[in-house]
C-alpha positions in Angstrom: 168.0 -167.0 -100.8 169.2 -168.3 -97.2 170.5 -165.3 -94.8 173.2 -166.7 -92.6 174.1 -165.2 -89.3 177.2 -163.3 -89.0 179.6 -164.9 -86.8 182.5 -163.9 -84.7 185.3 -165.8 -83.0 185.9 -164.4 -79.4 188.7 -165.8 -77.7 190.1 -164.9 -74.3 193.2 -166.2 -72.8 192.7 -168.7 -69.9 194.8 -167.0 -67.3 192.8 -166.6 -64.1 189.0 -165.4 -65.2 189.6 -161.8 -65.9 190.1 -162.2 -69.6 186.9 -164.3 -69.8 185.0 -162.0 -67.6 185.5 -158.8 -69.4 184.6 -160.5 -72.8 181.1 -160.7 -71.1 179.9 -157.2 -72.1 181.7 -157.4 -75.5 179.9 -161.0 -76.2 176.5 -159.3 -75.2 177.2 -156.3 -77.3 177.9 -158.7 -80.3 174.4 -160.1 -79.5 172.7 -156.8 -79.6 174.2 -155.9 -82.8 172.8 -159.0 -84.4 176.3 -161.0 -84.4 176.6 -164.7 -83.3 179.5 -164.9 -80.9 181.5 -168.1 -81.1 183.4 -168.6 -77.8 187.0 -169.8 -78.3 189.1 -170.9 -75.2 190.2 -173.6 -73.0 190.1 -174.8 -69.2 188.2 -172.8 -66.5 187.8 -169.6 -68.9 186.0 -171.8 -71.4 183.8 -173.7 -68.7 182.9 -170.3 -67.1 181.9 -168.9 -70.6 179.8 -171.8 -71.6 177.8 -171.5 -68.1 177.2 -168.0 -68.8 176.1 -168.5 -72.3 174.8 -172.2 -72.6 173.4 -171.9 -75.8 176.2 -170.3 -77.8 178.7 -172.5 -79.8 182.2 -173.0 -78.6 185.5 -174.0 -79.9 188.0 -175.5 -77.5 191.4 -174.6 -78.2 194.4 -176.5 -76.7 195.6 -175.7 -73.2 198.9 -174.3 -72.5 199.4 -176.4 -69.3 201.5 -174.2 -67.8 202.6 -175.5 -64.4 203.0 -172.3 -62.1 205.4 -171.7 -58.9 205.2 -168.6 -56.7 207.3 -166.8 -59.3 205.1 -166.6 -62.3 207.4 -164.7 -64.4 210.1 -167.4 -64.1 207.7 -170.4 -64.4 206.4 -169.0 -67.6 209.5 -168.3 -69.1 210.7 -171.9 -68.6 207.9 -173.1 -70.2 208.0 -171.3 -73.3 208.8 -174.2 -75.8 205.6 -175.9 -74.6 203.5 -172.8 -74.8 204.9 -172.0 -78.4 203.6 -175.5 -79.4 200.2 -175.0 -78.0 199.9 -171.4 -79.6 200.8 -172.9 -83.0 198.0 -175.7 -82.6 195.5 -173.2 -81.6 196.2 -170.7 -84.5 195.6 -173.8 -86.8 192.1 -174.6 -85.1 190.8 -171.1 -85.5 192.0 -170.6 -89.1 190.6 -174.0 -90.0 187.3 -173.0 -88.5 187.3 -169.9 -90.3 187.8 -171.6 -93.7 185.2 -173.9 -93.1 182.7 -171.6 -92.0 181.9 -168.8 -94.6 179.8 -167.1 -92.3 182.4 -166.1 -89.8 183.2 -162.2 -90.4 185.8 -161.5 -87.7 187.8 -162.5 -84.6 188.3 -160.8 -81.1 191.3 -162.0 -79.3 191.7 -161.0 -75.7 195.6 -161.6 -75.3 195.6 -164.9 -77.4 198.6 -163.5 -79.4 198.3 -165.5 -82.4 194.6 -165.6 -83.0 194.3 -163.1 -86.0 193.3 -164.1 -89.6 194.2 -162.8 -93.0 190.9 -163.7 -94.0 188.6 -161.5 -91.6 189.1 -158.5 -89.6 191.0 -159.3 -86.3 190.8 -157.2 -83.1 193.2 -157.4 -80.2 191.8 -156.7 -76.6 194.6 -155.8 -74.1 195.2 -152.8 -71.4 199.1 -154.0 -71.7 200.4 -152.1 -74.6 203.5 -151.9 -72.2 204.4 -155.2 -70.6 206.0 -154.7 -67.2 209.0 -157.3 -66.7 211.5 -155.3 -64.3 214.8 -154.8 -66.4 213.5 -156.4 -69.6 210.3 -154.0 -69.9 211.6 -152.4 -72.9 212.1 -155.9 -74.6 208.8 -157.4 -73.3 207.0 -154.1 -74.4 208.4 -154.2 -78.1 207.7 -157.7 -78.8 204.0 -157.2 -77.4 203.6 -154.2 -79.6 205.0 -156.3 -82.5 202.1 -158.7 -81.8 199.5 -156.2 -81.7 200.5 -154.6 -85.0 199.4 -157.9 -86.7 196.0 -157.4 -85.7 193.6 -154.7 -87.7 192.6 -152.7 -84.2 193.7 -152.9 -80.7 190.9 -152.2 -78.2 192.2 -150.7 -74.9 189.5 -151.1 -72.2 189.9 -148.2 -70.2 189.0 -144.2 -70.7 191.4 -142.2 -73.0 193.2 -140.7 -69.9 194.4 -144.3 -68.9 192.1 -143.7 -65.7 192.9 -147.2 -64.2 195.7 -148.6 -66.3 198.2 -145.8 -66.2 201.4 -146.2 -68.2 200.4 -149.8 -69.2 198.1 -148.4 -72.0 200.4 -145.6 -73.1 200.0 -146.3 -76.8 201.6 -145.1 -80.3 199.6 -144.3 -83.5 201.1 -147.4 -85.3 199.2 -149.7 -83.4 195.6 -148.6 -84.4 194.5 -148.8 -81.0 191.2 -147.4 -79.7 190.0 -146.8 -76.1 186.4 -148.6 -75.8 185.9 -147.4 -72.1 185.8 -149.5 -69.1 184.4 -153.0 -69.5 182.6 -154.6 -66.8 179.9 -157.3 -66.9 177.9 -155.5 -63.9 175.6 -153.1 -63.3 175.5 -150.9 -59.9 172.2 -151.5 -57.8 171.5 -150.2 -54.4 171.1 -153.1 -52.4 171.3 -153.2 -48.6 174.8 -153.2 -47.4 174.5 -156.5 -45.5 178.0 -158.3 -46.1 180.7 -156.3 -44.0 183.8 -157.9 -45.9 183.4 -159.6 -49.3 186.7 -161.4 -50.2 187.0 -162.5 -53.9 189.8 -164.8 -54.8 191.3 -165.2 -58.2 194.1 -166.2 -60.4 196.3 -168.9 -61.0 197.7 -171.5 -58.5 199.3 -172.1 -56.2 199.0 -168.2 -55.3 195.1 -168.5 -55.4 195.3 -171.1 -52.7 198.2 -169.5 -50.6 195.9 -166.0 -50.6 192.9 -168.2 -49.6 194.5 -169.7 -46.7 196.3 -166.6 -45.4 192.7 -164.7 -45.5 190.7 -167.4 -43.9 193.3 -167.7 -40.9 193.0 -163.7 -40.5 189.1 -163.7 -40.7 188.0 -167.1 -39.2 185.6 -166.6 -36.0 185.3 -162.8 -36.8 182.0 -161.6 -35.5 181.2 -159.6 -38.8 179.4 -161.0 -41.6 182.3 -162.3 -43.8 181.9 -163.9 -47.4 184.3 -165.6 -49.6 184.1 -166.4 -53.3 186.9 -168.7 -54.0 187.2 -168.4 -57.7 187.1 -172.3 -58.0 185.3 -173.0 -61.4 183.7 -176.4 -61.0 180.9 -178.3 -62.6 178.7 -177.7 -59.6 178.1 -174.5 -57.6 178.6 -174.8 -54.0 177.7 -172.9 -50.8 178.8 -173.8 -47.4 179.6 -172.4 -43.8 182.9 -172.5 -41.7 184.8 -170.8 -39.2 181.7 -168.3 -39.2 182.3 -167.5 -42.7 180.4 -168.2 -45.6 181.9 -169.8 -48.6 180.9 -170.1 -52.3 183.3 -172.1 -54.7 182.4 -169.6 -57.5 179.3 -167.7 -58.6 178.2 -166.5 -62.0 177.8 -162.9 -63.2 174.6 -162.0 -61.5 174.9 -163.6 -58.3 178.5 -162.0 -57.9 177.2 -158.4 -59.2 174.5 -158.8 -56.2 177.3 -159.9 -53.6 179.6 -156.9 -54.5 176.6 -154.4 -54.3 175.6 -155.5 -51.0 179.1 -155.5 -49.6 180.7 -152.5 -47.5 184.3 -153.7 -48.3 185.7 -155.9 -51.0 189.2 -157.6 -50.6 190.8 -158.9 -53.9 193.7 -158.9 -56.1 194.5 -155.8 -58.1 193.8 -157.7 -61.6 192.5 -155.4 -63.9 189.3 -156.9 -64.8 188.5 -157.1 -61.1 189.4 -153.0 -61.1 187.2 -152.2 -63.8 184.0 -154.4 -62.1 184.6 -152.6 -58.5 185.1 -149.1 -60.4 181.7 -149.6 -62.0 180.1 -150.8 -58.9 181.6 -147.9 -57.0 183.2 -149.9 -54.2 185.7 -149.4 -51.4 188.3 -151.9 -52.1 191.7 -153.2 -50.5 194.0 -155.0 -52.8 196.6 -157.7 -52.2 198.6 -157.9 -55.6 200.0 -161.1 -56.7 203.7 -161.3 -55.8 206.1 -161.5 -58.6 203.2 -160.3 -61.2 204.5 -156.8 -62.2 201.4 -155.6 -63.6 199.2 -156.2 -60.6 202.0 -154.8 -58.4 202.2 -151.5 -60.5 198.2 -151.4 -60.5 198.0 -151.5 -57.0 200.8 -148.6 -56.4 199.3 -146.5 -59.1 195.8 -146.8 -57.6 197.2 -146.1 -54.3 199.2 -143.0 -55.4 195.8 -141.5 -57.0 194.0 -142.2 -53.7 191.6 -144.7 -55.1 192.3 -147.6 -52.6 195.2 -148.9 -50.4 196.9 -152.3 -50.6 199.3 -154.6 -49.0 201.5 -157.6 -49.9 200.3 -160.9 -48.5 203.2 -161.2 -45.9 202.4 -158.1 -44.3 198.4 -158.3 -44.5 196.5 -158.2 -41.2 192.7 -157.5 -41.1 193.3 -154.3 -39.3 194.7 -153.0 -42.4 191.4 -152.6 -44.0 190.6 -149.8 -41.8 192.9 -147.8 -44.0 190.1 -148.0 -46.6 188.4 -144.9 -45.0 191.3 -142.7 -45.9 190.8 -143.4 -49.8 187.9 -142.3 -52.1 187.2 -145.7 -53.6 186.8 -146.6 -57.3 184.0 -144.9 -59.3 183.3 -144.9 -62.9 180.3 -144.8 -65.3 179.1 -147.7 -67.1 180.2 -148.2 -70.5 178.0 -148.9 -73.3 179.9 -150.3 -76.5 178.8 -148.3 -79.4 177.8 -150.2 -82.5 180.2 -148.3 -84.6 182.8 -150.2 -82.7 181.9 -153.2 -84.8 181.9 -151.6 -88.2 185.1 -153.1 -89.3 183.3 -156.7 -89.5 181.1 -155.2 -92.2 184.1 -155.6 -94.5 183.8 -158.4 -97.1 185.6 -161.7 -96.3 188.3 -163.2 -98.1 187.8 -166.5 -99.3 
């Protein structure tokens, strides 16, 4: 009798790298529990995970090819017909793969709305049960919750008291949601703090480049040890020096973990995956939320109110702002180990 490995498709949304990076501990936990992850994504998220897990099988999904402006919400709304077409195609690709591969026993989607299946148990990962969208928040939250209901379970990457996600993860019993703890690919290590300021850039264009230009202007020729990780995933990793600043185009998990552990202060976007990573590493951080992205703006305010970290918008930021970090307690949480019981739903017999 031939024993086949139990495969699980894990599909992070390609929106910045946050969805991909927080899937790393899930992928590692699947491997530890004798499942074989199949990585399904597109663009930089897929490239990043292929470099992190070069031996794993991948499934390329259609790109949404969204063209972004400074106003992210408006630019996405105007391109809904194009996104809908890509979403329909990606559902077909995943369902066809499941039908053709009888050893697939489950699907885990990180914010890819339609990647669920009626053949195998399907899980949806999100910290945004409630989607903030200004005066349309009620509508966007309702629509998102209807999407979540199509999945067997919803995994919320936070502690049960919504420690870092606040009202974003306020949930209802009908959603079958589970708080699974803070997800991070990193481990805290006590390394010498030889980096004075570490700047970690991320997110979609043109906002990423706008922030890069602003912060280089602020920190150029600074006498301190300043390091920039640009968040530009390319085929080849690069390191160079300019304006007395050390630059990396991107780094993989272990190297970024070492850089953060070696830093005194971190400056980055208030993206949720970044918040979780920095909390596990017990860091002092200054946030610059992406303008017109309500989730990041809310999280920056929420963490300031809890006296975890200060923030500024990009226009008002000056390098002297980071002195405010001393008035805040910083981010700090214990590392989460995903319990094997979390994957028990994938032991169900799949339909054929």
